[in-house]
The first five atom37 places (N, CA, C, CB, O) and aatype in JSON, in Angstrom:
{
  "aatype": [12, 2, 10, 5, 10, 6, 5, 9, 0, 6, 11, 7, 0, 6, 2, 10, 11, 0, 10, 10, 8, 6, 15, 0, 3, 11, 9, 1, 6, 0, 17, 6, 15, 0, 10, 0, 6, 0, 6, 10, 5, 6, 16, 0, 14, 1, 13, 1, 10, 2, 18, 5, 9, 10, 9, 15, 14, 3, 6, 15, 11, 19, 6, 18, 5, 19, 15, 13, 15, 9, 1, 18, 11, 19, 15, 19, 6, 3, 6, 10, 14, 3, 14, 15, 5, 14, 5, 13, 16, 13, 2, 11, 2],
  "atom_mask": [
    [1, 1, 1, 1, 1],
    [1, 1, 1, 1, 1],
    [1, 1, 1, 1, 1],
    [1, 1, 1, 1, 1],
    [1, 1, 1, 1, 1],
    [1, 1, 1, 1, 1],
    [1, 1, 1, 1, 1],
    [1, 1, 1, 1, 1],
    [1, 1, 1, 1, 1],
    [1, 1, 1, 1, 1],
    [1, 1, 1, 1, 1],
    [1, 1, 1, 0, 1],
    [1, 1, 1, 1, 1],
    [1, 1, 1, 1, 1],
    [1, 1, 1, 1, 1],
    [1, 1, 1, 1, 1],
    [1, 1, 1, 1, 1],
    [1, 1, 1, 1, 1],
    [1, 1, 1, 1, 1],
    [1, 1, 1, 1, 1],
    [1, 1, 1, 1, 1],
    [1, 1, 1, 1, 1],
    [1, 1, 1, 1, 1],
    [1, 1, 1, 1, 1],
    [1, 1, 1, 1, 1],
    [1, 1, 1, 1, 1],
    [1, 1, 1, 1, 1],
    [1, 1, 1, 1, 1],
    [1, 1, 1, 1, 1],
    [1, 1, 1, 1, 1],
    [1, 1, 1, 1, 1],
    [1, 1, 1, 1, 1],
    [1, 1, 1, 1, 1],
    [1, 1, 1, 1, 1],
    [1, 1, 1, 1, 1],
    [1, 1, 1, 1, 1],
    [1, 1, 1, 1, 1],
    [1, 1, 1, 1, 1],
    [1, 1, 1, 1, 1],
    [1, 1, 1, 1, 1],
    [1, 1, 1, 1, 1],
    [1, 1, 1, 1, 1],
    [1, 1, 1, 1, 1],
    [1, 1, 1, 1, 1],
    [1, 1, 1, 1, 1],
    [1, 1, 1, 1, 1],
    [1, 1, 1, 1, 1],
    [1, 1, 1, 1, 1],
    [1, 1, 1, 1, 1],
    [1, 1, 1, 1, 1],
    [1, 1, 1, 1, 1],
    [1, 1, 1, 1, 1],
    [1, 1, 1, 1, 1],
    [1, 1, 1, 1, 1],
    [1, 1, 1, 1, 1],
    [1, 1, 1, 1, 1],
    [1, 1, 1, 1, 1],
    [1, 1, 1, 1, 1],
    [1, 1, 1, 1, 1],
    [1, 1, 1, 1, 1],
    [1, 1, 1, 1, 1],
    [1, 1, 1, 1, 1],
    [1, 1, 1, 1, 1],
    [1, 1, 1, 1, 1],
    [1, 1, 1, 1, 1],
    [1, 1, 1, 1, 1],
    [1, 1, 1, 1, 1],
    [1, 1, 1, 1, 1],
    [1, 1, 1, 1, 1],
    [1, 1, 1, 1, 1],
    [1, 1, 1, 1, 1],
    [1, 1, 1, 1, 1],
    [1, 1, 1, 1, 1],
    [1, 1, 1, 1, 1],
    [1, 1, 1, 1, 1],
    [1, 1, 1, 1, 1],
    [1, 1, 1, 1, 1],
    [1, 1, 1, 1, 1],
    [1, 1, 1, 1, 1],
    [1, 1, 1, 1, 1],
    [1, 1, 1, 1, 1],
    [1, 1, 1, 1, 1],
    [1, 1, 1, 1, 1],
    [1, 1, 1, 1, 1],
    [1, 1, 1, 1, 1],
    [1, 1, 1, 1, 1],
    [1, 1, 1, 1, 1],
    [1, 1, 1, 1, 1],
    [1, 1, 1, 1, 1],
    [1, 1, 1, 1, 1],
    [1, 1, 1, 1, 1],
    [1, 1, 1, 1, 1],
    [1, 1, 1, 1, 1]
  ],
  "atom_positions": [
    [[37.89, 84.95, 51.47], [37.31, 83.37, 52.41], [37.78, 82.48, 51.27], [35.19, 83.07, 52.83], [37.31, 82.39, 50.13]],
    [[39.27, 81.55, 52.07], [40.43, 80.43, 50.85], [38.61, 79.31, 51.19], [43.1, 79.33, 51.93], [37.54, 79.4, 51.8]],
    [[39.22, 78.55, 50.43], [38.49, 77.18, 49.73], [38.34, 76.83, 51.04], [39.35, 75.97, 48.6], [37.28, 76.97, 51.65]],
    [[39.47, 76.35, 51.56], [38.98, 75.45, 52.77], [37.74, 76.24, 54.21], [40.69, 74.98, 53.54], [37.23, 75.57, 55.11]],
    [[37.61, 77.36, 54.05], [36.79, 77.57, 54.69], [35.58, 77.68, 54.65], [37.03, 78.09, 54.99], [34.76, 77.66, 55.56]],
    [[35.41, 77.86, 52.99], [34.5, 78.29, 52.1], [33.52, 76.74, 52.04], [35.34, 78.89, 50.56], [32.32, 76.46, 52.01]],
    [[34.96, 75.9, 52.03], [34.27, 74.32, 52.55], [33.56, 74.03, 53.97], [35.48, 73.24, 52.63], [32.45, 73.6, 54.26]],
    [[34.58, 74.43, 54.66], [33.79, 74.17, 56.22], [32.53, 74.69, 56.47], [34.54, 74.77, 57.41], [31.72, 74.08, 57.17]],
    [[32.21, 76.18, 55.73], [30.75, 76.71, 56.01], [29.46, 75.83, 55.24], [30.71, 78.36, 55.43], [28.34, 75.49, 55.63]],
    [[30.19, 75.64, 53.98], [29.31, 74.74, 53.1], [28.55, 73.56, 53.88], [30.23, 74.09, 51.97], [27.35, 73.28, 53.9]],
    [[29.75, 72.89, 54.57], [29.05, 71.57, 55.36], [28.09, 71.74, 56.51], [30.12, 70.7, 55.98], [27.04, 71.16, 56.75]],
    [[28.88, 72.88, 57.28], [28.6, 73.24, 58.19], [27.31, 73.5, 58.46], [0.0, 0.0, 0.0], [26.68, 73.07, 59.43]],
    [[26.58, 74.86, 56.8], [25.25, 74.77, 57.26], [24.3, 73.37, 56.83], [24.61, 76.07, 56.73], [23.2, 73.03, 57.27]],
    [[25.22, 72.71, 55.76], [24.3, 70.88, 56.01], [24.34, 70.24, 57.35], [25.08, 69.45, 55.03], [23.21, 69.97, 57.74]],
    [[25.25, 69.92, 58.16], [25.58, 69.25, 59.22], [24.48, 70.12, 60.45], [27.38, 69.32, 59.42], [23.86, 69.45, 61.27]],
    [[24.39, 71.48, 60.43], [23.66, 71.94, 61.29], [22.33, 71.46, 61.32], [23.71, 73.13, 61.2], [21.81, 71.22, 62.41]],
    [[21.66, 71.29, 60.19], [20.46, 71.14, 59.37], [19.69, 69.71, 60.16], [20.94, 70.91, 57.54], [18.64, 69.53, 60.78]],
    [[21.13, 68.66, 59.65], [20.82, 67.27, 59.46], [20.37, 66.94, 61.2], [22.34, 66.29, 58.73], [19.35, 66.36, 61.55]],
    [[21.69, 67.63, 62.3], [21.7, 67.52, 63.78], [20.65, 68.08, 63.86], [22.76, 68.06, 64.64], [19.7, 67.45, 64.32]],
    [[20.49, 69.28, 63.48], [18.51, 69.37, 64.36], [17.43, 68.55, 64.41], [17.54, 70.34, 63.83], [16.64, 68.36, 65.33]],
    [[17.5, 67.98, 63.05], [16.32, 67.43, 62.5], [16.66, 66.41, 62.93], [15.93, 67.49, 61.13], [15.65, 66.27, 63.63]],
    [[17.63, 64.94, 63.29], [18.45, 64.4, 63.81], [17.16, 64.26, 65.79], [20.2, 65.5, 63.5], [16.41, 63.47, 66.35]],
    [[17.77, 65.72, 65.98], [18.45, 65.22, 67.45], [16.82, 66.83, 68.23], [21.31, 65.76, 67.69], [16.8, 67.55, 69.22]],
    [[15.65, 66.57, 66.81], [14.46, 67.41, 66.97], [13.39, 67.32, 68.16], [13.77, 67.22, 65.82], [12.64, 68.24, 68.48]],
    [[13.44, 66.0, 68.8], [12.33, 65.35, 69.74], [13.09, 65.9, 71.03], [12.08, 63.44, 69.66], [12.79, 66.65, 71.96]],
    [[13.92, 65.37, 70.74], [14.63, 65.76, 72.44], [14.76, 67.18, 72.69], [16.32, 65.19, 72.71], [14.59, 67.66, 73.81]],
    [[15.05, 67.82, 71.69], [15.75, 69.36, 71.78], [13.87, 69.44, 72.19], [16.8, 70.46, 69.89], [13.55, 70.03, 73.23]],
    [[13.0, 68.95, 71.47], [11.63, 69.63, 71.95], [11.05, 70.06, 73.46], [10.68, 68.75, 71.53], [10.43, 70.99, 73.97]],
    [[11.82, 68.41, 73.96], [11.54, 67.88, 74.75], [12.48, 69.37, 76.07], [11.98, 66.12, 74.44], [12.08, 70.0, 77.05]],
    [[12.85, 69.35, 75.86], [14.48, 69.98, 76.36], [13.66, 71.44, 76.63], [16.19, 70.04, 74.81], [13.45, 71.95, 77.73]],
    [[13.36, 71.82, 75.69], [12.96, 73.13, 75.5], [11.05, 73.26, 75.72], [13.58, 73.53, 73.85], [10.72, 74.43, 75.54]],
    [[9.99, 72.49, 76.0], [8.9, 72.42, 76.81], [9.96, 72.06, 78.6], [7.61, 70.94, 76.03], [9.91, 72.85, 79.54]],
    [[10.34, 71.45, 78.61], [10.87, 71.33, 80.22], [11.79, 72.77, 80.64], [12.05, 69.74, 80.4], [11.91, 73.04, 81.83]],
    [[12.46, 73.7, 79.55], [12.54, 75.16, 79.94], [11.71, 76.07, 80.54], [12.72, 75.72, 79.09], [11.82, 76.76, 81.55]],
    [[10.62, 75.88, 79.48], [9.3, 76.75, 80.09], [8.64, 76.36, 80.94], [8.33, 77.03, 79.33], [8.31, 77.13, 81.85]],
    [[8.09, 74.6, 80.92], [7.75, 74.51, 82.45], [8.86, 75.17, 84.0], [7.63, 72.83, 82.55], [8.58, 75.92, 84.94]],
    [[9.86, 74.57, 83.68], [10.77, 75.45, 84.82], [10.59, 76.72, 85.54], [11.87, 75.76, 84.31], [10.59, 77.05, 86.73]],
    [[10.38, 77.6, 83.85], [10.77, 79.11, 84.17], [9.25, 79.33, 85.08], [11.05, 80.34, 82.47], [9.13, 79.9, 86.16]],
    [[8.13, 78.66, 84.23], [6.67, 79.11, 85.1], [6.94, 78.5, 86.55], [5.0, 78.33, 84.35], [6.74, 79.47, 87.28]],
    [[7.31, 77.34, 87.42], [7.4, 77.08, 88.32], [8.21, 78.74, 88.97], [7.99, 75.65, 88.27], [7.66, 79.76, 89.4]],
    [[9.43, 78.47, 88.82], [10.56, 79.37, 88.97], [9.85, 80.56, 88.94], [11.72, 79.28, 87.92], [10.35, 81.39, 89.69]],
    [[8.59, 81.05, 88.19], [8.43, 82.41, 87.88], [9.74, 83.93, 87.6], [7.58, 82.62, 89.05], [9.86, 85.02, 88.16]],
    [[10.49, 83.28, 86.51], [11.2, 83.18, 85.7], [11.23, 83.43, 83.85], [11.37, 82.23, 86.13], [10.37, 83.01, 83.08]],
    [[12.4, 84.19, 83.47], [12.45, 84.02, 81.74], [12.76, 83.14, 81.49], [13.17, 84.71, 80.89], [13.88, 82.95, 81.98]],
    [[12.1, 81.64, 80.44], [12.3, 81.05, 80.24], [14.27, 80.91, 79.47], [11.1, 80.93, 79.88], [14.73, 81.71, 78.66]],
    [[15.03, 79.73, 80.06], [16.29, 79.99, 79.5], [16.88, 78.58, 78.4], [17.33, 80.29, 80.9], [16.89, 77.45, 78.88]],
    [[17.3, 78.8, 77.05], [17.71, 77.18, 76.9], [18.49, 78.15, 75.98], [16.56, 75.59, 76.34], [18.49, 79.21, 75.36]],
    [[19.3, 76.81, 76.41], [20.82, 77.59, 75.43], [20.53, 75.85, 74.21], [23.39, 77.74, 76.94], [20.28, 74.71, 74.6]],
    [[20.73, 76.4, 72.66], [21.17, 75.54, 71.68], [22.79, 75.93, 71.69], [20.33, 75.77, 70.22], [23.08, 77.02, 72.17]],
    [[23.57, 75.31, 71.32], [25.02, 75.61, 71.01], [24.87, 74.6, 69.32], [26.4, 74.86, 72.58], [24.2, 73.59, 69.14]],
    [[26.02, 75.58, 67.98], [26.52, 74.47, 67.45], [28.13, 75.19, 67.3], [25.61, 73.9, 65.97], [28.61, 76.29, 67.03]],
    [[28.53, 73.97, 67.61], [30.04, 74.14, 67.2], [30.8, 73.18, 66.4], [30.79, 74.24, 68.31], [30.38, 72.05, 66.17]],
    [[32.49, 73.84, 65.77], [32.62, 73.06, 65.07], [34.24, 73.19, 65.57], [31.99, 73.25, 63.66], [35.01, 74.02, 66.05]],
    [[34.22, 72.22, 65.25], [36.33, 71.68, 65.61], [36.36, 70.76, 64.59], [36.99, 70.61, 67.5], [35.75, 69.9, 63.95]],
    [[37.77, 71.61, 64.8], [38.34, 71.42, 63.61], [39.93, 71.29, 63.83], [37.91, 72.57, 62.69], [40.82, 72.09, 64.12]],
    [[39.86, 70.13, 63.59], [41.57, 68.85, 63.94], [42.35, 69.29, 62.66], [41.26, 66.47, 63.81], [41.87, 68.71, 61.69]],
    [[43.4, 70.13, 62.3], [44.11, 69.99, 61.09], [44.59, 69.12, 60.84], [44.83, 70.62, 60.86], [44.32, 68.45, 59.85]],
    [[45.86, 68.73, 62.03], [46.81, 67.51, 61.83], [46.33, 66.13, 61.68], [47.65, 67.42, 62.91], [47.03, 65.2, 61.27]],
    [[44.75, 66.01, 62.12], [44.18, 65.06, 62.16], [43.0, 65.16, 60.37], [43.51, 65.08, 63.83], [41.88, 64.65, 60.32]],
    [[43.63, 65.87, 59.26], [42.48, 66.7, 58.63], [40.85, 66.7, 58.97], [42.55, 66.35, 57.3], [40.03, 67.16, 58.17]],
    [[40.59, 66.26, 59.96], [39.07, 66.64, 60.67], [38.28, 67.58, 61.58], [38.83, 65.88, 61.24], [38.49, 68.11, 62.67]],
    [[36.98, 67.57, 60.43], [35.81, 68.42, 60.76], [34.89, 68.01, 61.86], [35.02, 68.55, 59.62], [34.23, 67.07, 61.4]],
    [[34.57, 68.21, 62.89], [33.59, 67.66, 63.8], [32.58, 68.44, 64.21], [34.13, 67.24, 64.85], [32.9, 69.54, 64.66]],
    [[31.43, 68.17, 64.18], [30.54, 69.22, 63.84], [29.49, 68.8, 65.18], [29.86, 69.14, 62.06], [28.92, 67.71, 65.22]],
    [[29.34, 69.87, 66.31], [28.22, 69.36, 66.97], [27.0, 70.47, 67.22], [28.74, 68.77, 68.31], [27.04, 71.69, 67.06]],
    [[25.9, 69.59, 67.69], [24.85, 70.65, 68.39], [24.91, 70.13, 69.87], [23.1, 70.61, 67.71], [24.84, 68.92, 70.1]],
    [[25.02, 71.03, 70.82], [24.21, 70.86, 71.81], [23.75, 71.71, 72.68], [24.56, 70.16, 72.35], [24.12, 72.87, 72.87]],
    [[22.37, 70.7, 73.59], [21.55, 71.86, 74.68], [21.05, 71.63, 76.08], [20.25, 72.29, 74.1], [20.95, 70.7, 76.88]],
    [[20.83, 72.69, 76.01], [20.91, 72.19, 77.68], [19.65, 72.81, 78.73], [22.55, 72.84, 78.4], [18.68, 73.44, 78.29]],
    [[19.76, 72.67, 79.39], [18.99, 73.8, 80.22], [19.29, 74.05, 81.29], [17.81, 73.67, 80.42], [19.73, 73.08, 81.92]],
    [[19.23, 75.35, 82.02], [19.64, 76.24, 83.05], [18.2, 76.46, 83.92], [20.33, 77.7, 82.35], [17.28, 77.27, 84.05]],
    [[18.81, 74.83, 84.54], [18.2, 75.53, 86.17], [17.9, 76.26, 87.8], [18.06, 75.23, 86.36], [18.02, 75.7, 88.89]],
    [[17.6, 77.26, 87.61], [18.01, 77.66, 89.27], [17.35, 77.97, 90.57], [18.6, 78.67, 89.29], [16.46, 78.81, 90.42]],
    [[17.45, 77.66, 91.5], [16.96, 77.79, 92.44], [17.6, 78.86, 94.3], [16.79, 76.4, 92.31], [18.54, 78.84, 95.09]],
    [[16.34, 79.56, 94.09], [17.37, 80.53, 95.56], [16.4, 80.5, 96.42], [17.95, 82.44, 95.4], [15.4, 79.78, 96.49]],
    [[16.99, 81.77, 97.41], [16.25, 82.24, 98.2], [17.09, 83.72, 99.01], [15.83, 80.98, 99.07], [18.2, 83.77, 99.52]],
    [[16.25, 84.61, 98.89], [17.01, 85.41, 99.41], [17.02, 86.12, 101.23], [16.8, 86.28, 98.4], [15.95, 86.42, 101.77]],
    [[17.47, 86.18, 101.47], [17.43, 86.69, 103.46], [18.04, 87.67, 103.38], [18.23, 85.75, 104.84], [18.8, 87.77, 102.42]],
    [[17.96, 88.74, 104.3], [18.9, 89.95, 105.07], [19.79, 89.42, 105.61], [18.34, 90.83, 106.13], [19.5, 88.52, 106.4]],
    [[20.88, 89.71, 105.45], [22.12, 89.76, 106.39], [22.06, 90.72, 107.53], [23.34, 90.12, 105.61], [22.0, 91.93, 107.34]],
    [[22.09, 90.12, 108.86], [21.9, 91.37, 109.93], [22.88, 92.4, 109.85], [21.98, 90.93, 111.41], [23.81, 92.16, 109.08]],
    [[22.88, 93.22, 110.3], [23.79, 94.88, 110.14], [24.41, 94.48, 111.65], [22.56, 96.9, 110.03], [23.74, 93.75, 112.38]],
    [[25.54, 94.91, 112.03], [26.39, 94.17, 113.08], [26.49, 95.61, 114.13], [28.16, 93.43, 112.34], [27.29, 95.5, 115.06]],
    [[26.06, 96.34, 114.08], [25.86, 97.44, 114.57], [24.39, 97.84, 115.13], [26.28, 98.21, 113.64], [24.12, 98.58, 116.08]],
    [[23.81, 97.35, 114.56], [22.49, 97.52, 115.06], [22.56, 96.32, 116.3], [21.24, 97.29, 113.76], [23.38, 95.47, 115.96]],
    [[21.97, 96.02, 117.56], [21.77, 96.02, 118.58], [20.36, 95.18, 117.89], [21.92, 97.4, 119.44], [19.5, 95.6, 117.11]],
    [[20.59, 93.45, 118.72], [18.75, 92.71, 118.4], [18.25, 92.94, 119.7], [18.48, 90.68, 117.96], [18.93, 92.94, 120.73]],
    [[16.88, 93.14, 119.58], [16.19, 92.83, 120.99], [15.29, 91.77, 121.05], [15.43, 93.93, 121.5], [14.45, 91.45, 120.21]],
    [[15.61, 91.17, 122.32], [14.31, 90.66, 122.11], [13.32, 90.34, 123.24], [14.49, 89.56, 121.43], [13.5, 90.0, 124.41]],
    [[11.94, 90.62, 122.33], [11.42, 90.91, 124.1], [10.18, 89.75, 124.24], [10.56, 92.95, 124.46], [9.34, 89.46, 123.39]],
    [[10.29, 89.38, 125.14], [8.97, 88.89, 126.21], [7.95, 88.62, 125.85], [8.5, 89.68, 127.09], [7.83, 89.6, 125.11]],
    [[6.62, 87.84, 125.66], [5.76, 87.5, 125.13], [5.18, 86.88, 126.58], [6.07, 86.74, 123.85], [5.13, 85.68, 126.86]],
    [[4.63, 88.33, 127.69], [3.93, 87.24, 128.94], [1.88, 87.72, 128.82], [4.91, 87.91, 131.23], [1.06, 87.16, 129.55]]
  ]
}
């Protein structure tokens, strides 16, 4: 690995730890919310935590980002009527 990548990797590890520490309360809230939502929806919990390194060589900048989100999904299932099958309506008397 070249020297620049080595430096980015080392700084990246430090910054990841710092960003997670700094955002721990908010991440924990989002995590708990994901668990609660999954229980309500009767699905497996989904929580996304991303770490990204953005390099701008022309500006000699490196940006380190942590993002997290909860995936909400609500659905209803229904059957499609078969157009080749006639629908019968029975009168109740």
